[in-house]
C-alpha positions as CSV (number, residue, x, y, z in Angstrom):
1,X,0.0,-0.1,-0.4
2,X,1.3,3.3,-0.6
3,X,0.7,6.4,1.0
4,X,-0.2,9.3,-0.5
5,X,-1.0,11.6,2.2
6,X,1.4,12.1,5.4
7,X,-1.9,12.5,7.4
8,X,-3.2,9.0,6.9
9,X,0.2,7.5,7.7
10,X,0.2,9.7,10.7
11,X,-3.0,8.1,11.7
12,X,-1.6,4.5,11.7
13,X,2.1,4.6,12.0
14,X,2.3,1.2,13.5
15,X,0.6,-0.5,10.5
16,X,3.1,1.4,8.3
17,X,7.2,0.2,7.6
18,X,9.8,2.3,7.4
19,X,9.8,1.9,3.7
20,X,6.2,3.5,3.6
21,X,7.9,6.1,5.8
22,X,10.2,6.6,3.2
23,X,7.7,7.1,0.6
24,X,5.3,9.4,2.8
25,X,8.1,12.1,3.0
26,X,8.7,11.9,-0.4
27,X,5.1,12.9,-1.6
28,X,5.5,15.8,1.0
29,X,5.3,18.9,-0.7
30,X,6.5,22.4,0.2
31,X,3.3,23.6,0.6
32,X,1.8,21.1,2.9
33,X,1.0,22.1,6.5
34,X,2.6,19.7,9.1
35,X,3.0,20.4,12.8
36,X,5.9,19.9,14.5
37,X,4.2,17.5,16.7
38,X,3.3,15.2,14.5
39,X,6.8,15.3,12.7
40,X,8.5,14.9,15.5
41,X,6.4,11.5,16.5
42,X,7.5,9.9,13.5
43,X,11.2,10.9,14.1
44,X,10.9,9.5,17.8
45,X,9.9,6.2,16.0
46,X,12.0,5.6,13.1
47,X,14.9,7.5,13.5
48,X,15.4,7.1,17.2
49,X,14.2,8.2,20.8
50,X,15.7,11.6,21.3
51,X,16.4,12.4,17.6
52,X,13.8,14.8,17.3
53,X,15.4,17.0,19.6
54,X,18.9,16.4,18.0
55,X,17.7,17.2,14.4
56,X,15.6,20.2,15.2
57,X,17.9,21.6,17.5
58,X,20.6,21.7,14.7
59,X,18.3,23.0,12.1
60,X,17.1,25.7,14.3
61,X,20.6,26.6,15.0
62,X,21.2,27.1,11.4
63,X,18.0,29.5,11.1
64,X,19.4,31.2,13.8
65,X,22.7,31.9,12.1
66,X,20.9,32.5,8.8
67,X,18.6,35.3,10.6
68,X,21.4,37.5,11.4
69,X,22.5,37.8,8.0
70,X,21.8,41.0,6.1
71,X,21.3,39.3,2.8
72,X,20.0,43.2,1.2
73,X,23.3,44.4,2.2
74,X,25.8,41.4,0.8
75,X,23.6,42.0,-2.6
76,X,23.9,45.9,-2.5
77,X,27.4,45.3,-2.0
78,X,27.7,43.0,-5.0
79,X,26.2,45.3,-7.5
80,X,29.5,46.8,-8.6
81,X,30.4,43.6,-9.8
82,X,26.7,42.3,-11.0
83,X,26.8,45.4,-13.1
84,X,30.0,44.5,-14.8
85,X,27.6,41.6,-16.4
86,X,24.6,42.9,-17.8
87,X,23.7,39.7,-20.3
88,X,24.2,37.1,-17.3
89,X,20.3,37.4,-15.7
90,X,20.9,35.4,-12.9
91,X,23.0,37.5,-10.5
92,X,21.8,37.1,-6.9
93,X,23.2,36.3,-2.9
94,X,20.9,34.5,-1.1
95,X,20.7,33.0,2.6
96,X,20.8,28.8,2.3
97,X,21.8,25.8,4.0
98,X,25.0,23.9,1.9
99,X,24.8,20.2,2.0
100,X,26.5,17.3,1.0
101,X,26.5,13.7,0.5
102,X,27.9,11.7,3.6
103,X,30.6,9.9,2.0
104,X,32.3,13.4,1.5
105,X,32.1,13.7,5.1
106,X,35.7,13.1,5.4
107,X,36.7,15.2,2.0
108,X,38.2,18.8,2.4
109,X,35.7,21.6,2.6
110,X,35.8,22.7,-1.1
111,X,34.7,19.3,-2.0
112,X,32.0,18.6,0.8
113,X,29.1,20.4,-0.5
114,X,27.6,19.3,-3.2
115,X,24.1,20.9,-2.7
116,X,22.3,24.3,-1.8
117,X,18.9,24.8,-0.8
118,X,17.9,29.0,-0.2
119,X,16.7,30.2,2.4
120,X,14.5,33.3,1.7
121,X,12.0,32.9,4.9
122,X,13.4,31.1,8.2
123,X,10.4,30.5,9.2
124,X,9.1,26.6,10.5
125,X,7.4,25.9,7.2
126,X,10.7,26.3,5.4
127,X,12.6,24.8,8.6
128,X,10.6,21.4,8.3
129,X,11.1,21.4,4.4
130,X,14.8,20.8,4.8
131,X,14.4,18.7,7.9
132,X,12.2,16.4,5.5
133,X,15.2,16.6,2.3
134,X,17.7,15.6,5.5
135,X,15.5,12.9,6.6
136,X,14.8,11.6,2.9
137,X,18.6,11.4,2.5
138,X,19.5,9.9,6.1
139,X,16.7,7.4,5.2
140,X,17.4,6.7,1.2
141,X,21.6,5.8,2.5
142,X,20.7,3.6,5.7
143,X,17.3,1.3,4.3
144,X,18.5,-0.2,0.8
145,X,22.0,-1.5,-0.5
146,X,22.6,-0.1,-4.0
147,X,24.4,-1.7,-6.8
148,X,24.7,0.6,-9.6
149,X,21.2,1.9,-10.4
150,X,19.9,-0.8,-8.6
151,X,18.6,-1.3,-5.1
152,X,17.2,-3.6,-2.3
153,X,16.1,-3.4,0.8
154,X,18.3,-4.0,3.9
155,X,15.7,-4.5,6.6
156,X,13.2,-8.2,6.1
157,X,12.6,-8.9,9.3
158,X,9.1,-6.9,10.7
159,X,11.1,-6.0,13.7
160,X,13.4,-3.8,11.1
161,X,10.7,-3.1,8.7
162,X,8.5,-1.7,11.3
163,X,11.1,-0.6,14.1
164,X,9.3,-2.5,16.3
165,X,11.5,-1.1,19.4
166,X,13.9,1.4,19.7
167,X,17.2,-0.7,18.7
168,X,15.8,-1.2,15.3
169,X,16.2,2.8,14.9
170,X,18.1,4.6,12.3
171,X,20.4,5.9,15.2
172,X,21.3,2.1,15.9
173,X,21.8,1.8,12.1
174,X,25.3,0.8,13.1
175,X,24.5,-2.0,15.6
176,X,21.9,-3.7,13.1
177,X,23.0,-7.1,11.7
178,X,22.2,-7.6,8.1
179,X,22.0,-10.9,6.1
180,X,25.6,-11.8,4.4
181,X,22.9,-13.0,1.6
182,X,22.1,-9.4,0.8
183,X,25.1,-8.6,-0.7
184,X,25.3,-12.0,-3.1
185,X,27.0,-10.5,-6.7
186,X,26.5,-7.0,-5.2
187,X,30.0,-4.8,-3.7
188,X,28.9,-5.4,-0.3
189,X,32.3,-3.2,0.3
190,X,31.2,0.5,0.3
191,X,27.9,-0.2,1.9
192,X,29.7,-1.6,5.1
193,X,32.2,1.0,4.8
194,X,29.4,3.2,5.5
195,X,27.7,1.5,8.1
196,X,31.0,1.7,10.1
197,X,31.2,4.8,10.0
198,X,27.5,6.2,10.2
199,X,26.2,8.4,12.8
200,X,23.0,10.9,12.5
201,X,25.5,13.4,14.0
202,X,27.8,12.8,10.9
203,X,24.8,13.1,8.9
204,X,23.6,16.5,10.3
205,X,27.3,17.9,10.2
206,X,27.0,17.7,6.2
207,X,24.2,20.7,6.5
208,X,25.3,24.0,7.3
209,X,24.7,27.5,7.1
210,X,25.7,29.7,4.0
211,X,25.4,32.4,1.7
212,X,25.5,31.4,-1.7
213,X,26.4,33.8,-4.5
214,X,25.6,33.0,-8.3
215,X,26.5,34.6,-12.0
216,X,25.1,32.9,-14.6
217,X,22.9,33.3,-17.9
218,X,20.3,30.9,-19.8
219,X,22.3,31.5,-22.9
220,X,25.7,30.8,-23.5
221,X,27.8,34.4,-22.5
222,X,31.4,33.8,-21.2
223,X,32.9,35.1,-18.3
224,X,36.8,35.6,-18.1
225,X,37.7,33.4,-15.1
226,X,40.4,35.7,-13.7
227,X,38.7,38.9,-14.0
228,X,35.7,37.4,-12.2
229,X,37.7,36.1,-9.6
230,X,40.0,39.1,-8.9
231,X,36.8,41.3,-8.6
232,X,35.8,39.1,-5.9
233,X,39.0,38.8,-4.0
234,X,38.9,42.8,-3.7
235,X,35.2,42.4,-2.8
236,X,34.8,40.1,-0.5
237,X,37.0,41.3,2.5
238,X,34.7,44.1,2.9
239,X,31.5,41.3,3.3
240,X,33.5,38.7,5.3
241,X,34.0,41.4,7.8
242,X,30.4,41.6,8.9
243,X,30.0,37.6,8.8
244,X,31.1,35.1,11.3
245,X,32.4,32.4,8.7
246,X,34.5,29.4,8.7
247,X,35.4,28.7,4.7
248,X,34.7,30.6,1.8
249,X,34.4,27.7,-1.2
250,X,35.6,29.1,-4.4
251,X,34.2,27.3,-7.5
252,X,35.6,24.4,-9.1
253,X,36.5,25.4,-12.7
254,X,37.9,22.9,-15.2
255,X,40.6,24.5,-17.3
256,X,40.3,23.7,-21.1
257,X,42.8,21.6,-22.4
258,X,44.5,24.2,-24.3
259,X,45.6,26.3,-20.9
260,X,48.4,25.2,-19.5
261,X,49.8,28.0,-17.5
262,X,49.0,28.1,-13.9
263,X,48.0,32.0,-14.3
264,X,46.8,32.0,-17.7
265,X,43.1,33.2,-18.2
266,X,40.0,31.0,-19.4
267,X,36.4,31.2,-19.9
268,X,33.5,30.0,-18.0
269,X,30.1,30.5,-18.3
270,X,29.2,31.0,-14.8
271,X,30.2,31.4,-11.8
272,X,29.1,30.5,-8.1
273,X,30.5,30.9,-4.8
274,X,29.7,29.5,-0.9
275,X,30.1,31.0,2.5
276,X,30.3,28.5,4.7
277,X,29.0,30.4,8.0
278,X,29.7,29.0,11.6
279,X,27.4,27.1,14.2
280,X,26.8,28.6,17.3
């Protein structure tokens, strides 16, 4: 039975498995009104006791940091650069949540975060929407084993599927035992390595408050890499002086094959920059 509405799932949660829970999260839309009480009840059941306070607390801290950012001031400061690129119709700075896949956990900061969610309003609905994104990623990585594009469920017993006690919750994923036959003809090494390193806290650490700056265009319009990097290098200190930040992540730009010298200029088609903010 597929769950079409999250509210139906809430009414009879013990009749549904952790796989149904994942499906219900996928069916949530940003416009859906979901109370924190309903949301927390299912996090406590499937993710584990005490996990709602942990998860909600992390994202509340992110939103508290973002609320202190004067994004209008930052956009005003960037106008001098934006005006240099009149043919680029995508030019903005936004408050955002930077995130990365768990497999990037041990990477350097400039390789950790491969995704971004904008935060125009720091209200409860947007926070729950981002928590939903986090939960889908968390479940997606812990309830299936994958081989290329295929996947199969790793929870086979009723205790595992319906999380009949806290020992079967996601927070205890690292301690769960899985049937070795699940790995027959599959590459089990990556899954077991992930399992040995797993914790909900590490997953949360891959979601950080940030500012995302973008210059791009729908049509193909070239930008001098050296020119725009020089412009940002000159302007950024005036923005960073008002921010409590951890890292500035410059875009990774692949040089064309014909560019061989270290400082030789080349063309790019868009430019994005992340400022990772400190958590308080």
